[in-house]
MIMARVEX-405916 format. One record per residue (C-alpha): x, y, z; residue number from 1. Coordinates in steps of 0.05 Angstrom, whole numbers. Layout:
% MIMARVEX-405916
[site [X; Y; Z]; NUM] ...
END
This chain:
% MIMARVEX-405916
[site [1219; 3232; 2173]; 1] [site [1220; 3205; 2098]; 2] [site [1188; 3265; 2073]; 3] [site [1236; 3314; 2109]; 4] [site [1291; 3272; 2084]; 5] [site [1271; 3281; 2010]; 6] [site [1260; 3355; 2025]; 7] [site [1335; 3361; 2053]; 8] [site [1357; 3323; 1985]; 9] [site [1321; 3369; 1943]; 10] [site [1344; 3434; 1982]; 11] [site [1416; 3408; 1973]; 12] [site [1409; 3390; 1900]; 13] [site [1375; 3462; 1888]; 14] [site [1436; 3493; 1922]; 15] [site [1490; 3455; 1878]; 16] [site [1448; 3466; 1816]; 17] [site [1449; 3545; 1829]; 18] [site [1521; 3539; 1845]; 19] [site [1534; 3504; 1777]; 20] [site [1489; 3554; 1742]; 21] [site [1522; 3613; 1775]; 22] [site [1595; 3590; 1753]; 23] [site [1611; 3583; 1822]; 24] [site [1609; 3510; 1835]; 25] [site [1678; 3491; 1807]; 26] [site [1748; 3519; 1833]; 27] [site [1801; 3550; 1785]; 28] [site [1856; 3564; 1831]; 29] [site [1905; 3502; 1839]; 30] [site [1899; 3500; 1914]; 31] [site [1822; 3498; 1915]; 32] [site [1820; 3447; 1856]; 33] [site [1860; 3405; 1905]; 34] [site [1813; 3414; 1955]; 35] [site [1757; 3393; 1907]; 36] [site [1799; 3332; 1887]; 37] [site [1810; 3313; 1958]; 38] [site [1737; 3318; 1969]; 39] [site [1719; 3272; 1910]; 40] [site [1772; 3228; 1938]; 41] [site [1738; 3227; 2008]; 42] [site [1671; 3212; 1976]; 43] [site [1699; 3152; 1936]; 44] [site [1730; 3123; 1996]; 45] [site [1669; 3132; 2037]; 46] [site [1623; 3101; 1982]; 47] [site [1671; 3044; 1970]; 48] [site [1675; 3032; 2046]; 49] [site [1597; 3035; 2055]; 50] [site [1584; 2999; 1989]; 51] [site [1528; 2999; 1944]; 52] [site [1471; 2983; 1986]; 53] [site [1443; 3050; 1998]; 54] [site [1429; 3100; 1940]; 55] [site [1359; 3124; 1964]; 56] [site [1323; 3189; 1955]; 57] [site [1296; 3185; 2028]; 58] [site [1346; 3168; 2085]; 59] [site [1333; 3102; 2112]; 60] [site [1379; 3052; 2148]; 61] [site [1401; 2991; 2104]; 62] [site [1416; 2919; 2117]; 63] [site [1488; 2899; 2135]; 64] [site [1504; 2932; 2201]; 65] [site [1527; 3003; 2217]; 66] [site [1593; 3021; 2181]; 67] [site [1644; 3050; 2225]; 68] [site [1713; 3034; 2189]; 69] [site [1747; 3075; 2131]; 70] [site [1731; 3146; 2137]; 71] [site [1667; 3131; 2181]; 72] [site [1722; 3117; 2233]; 73] [site [1736; 3187; 2238]; 74] [site [1671; 3221; 2217]; 75] [site [1601; 3202; 2215]; 76] [site [1581; 3232; 2148]; 77] [site [1640; 3229; 2102]; 78] [site [1597; 3237; 2037]; 79] [site [1561; 3299; 2064]; 80] [site [1627; 3324; 2085]; 81] [site [1658; 3313; 2017]; 82] [site [1601; 3352; 1983]; 83] [site [1608; 3410; 2036]; 84] [site [1687; 3415; 2024]; 85] [site [1674; 3413; 1951]; 86] [site [1620; 3468; 1946]; 87] [site [1658; 3511; 1998]; 88] [site [1725; 3510; 1955]; 89] [site [1677; 3532; 1895]; 90] [site [1654; 3586; 1936]; 91] [site [1722; 3606; 1954]; 92] [site [1744; 3615; 1883]; 93] [site [1679; 3649; 1861]; 94] [site [1655; 3690; 1918]; 95] [site [1595; 3731; 1916]; 96] [site [1533; 3738; 1959]; 97] [site [1488; 3698; 1915]; 98] [site [1544; 3638; 1914]; 99] [site [1544; 3644; 1992]; 100] [site [1472; 3641; 1997]; 101] [site [1471; 3579; 1953]; 102] [site [1524; 3545; 1995]; 103] [site [1482; 3561; 2059]; 104] [site [1423; 3530; 2024]; 105] [site [1462; 3470; 2004]; 106] [site [1488; 3461; 2078]; 107] [site [1417; 3472; 2104]; 108] [site [1393; 3414; 2056]; 109] [site [1449; 3368; 2081]; 110] [site [1437; 3382; 2151]; 111] [site [1364; 3368; 2144]; 112] [site [1388; 3297; 2116]; 113] [site [1439; 3289; 2171]; 114] [site [1387; 3300; 2225]; 115] [site [1332; 3249; 2193]; 116] [site [1387; 3199; 2181]; 117] [site [1415; 3206; 2252]; 118] [site [1345; 3195; 2277]; 119] [site [1335; 3131; 2243]; 120] [site [1404; 3105; 2258]; 121] [site [1393; 3113; 2326]; 122] [site [1327; 3076; 2324]; 123] [site [1353; 3020; 2278]; 124] [site [1426; 3007; 2306]; 125] [site [1433; 3004; 2382]; 126] [site [1507; 3014; 2379]; 127] [site [1499; 3080; 2341]; 128] [site [1497; 3122; 2403]; 129] [site [1562; 3099; 2428]; 130] [site [1592; 3110; 2357]; 131] [site [1563; 3178; 2350]; 132] [site [1593; 3196; 2418]; 133] [site [1666; 3184; 2399]; 134] [site [1660; 3211; 2326]; 135] [site [1640; 3281; 2305]; 136] [site [1589; 3291; 2244]; 137] [site [1628; 3322; 2197]; 138] [site [1696; 3354; 2223]; 139] [site [1737; 3308; 2272]; 140] [site [1740; 3340; 2338]; 141] [site [1691; 3402; 2317]; 142] [site [1629; 3387; 2294]; 143] 
END
């Protein structure tokens, strides 16, 4: 599971680097910039709520208990959500087939990570099943 998690991370990073190299990562339209700023805000809020206890290349549960407050109260993966919002806003401002493929690549990598993390969280935290039943992965009420 650890190896697969690292692969997911690498795939996501490759997608984002490709978007950056392609000139499609950063939005230029004010509305899309606002979405990217909101995405960064969500990421910062999630990181502050979660704390500094986890910056691991591979997905693994950390000591300190299951975090279910802050943005985690509404979605299980607010950091991945923030990254996805950021790249979608960039794509919307610089749409091309190549950029769309890179966004899909990034989403694929993020979903690999989510899959790995959720398997570990279910095994490590008994109350994760109840938490995951009442919160969505990335979009409240949808996914």
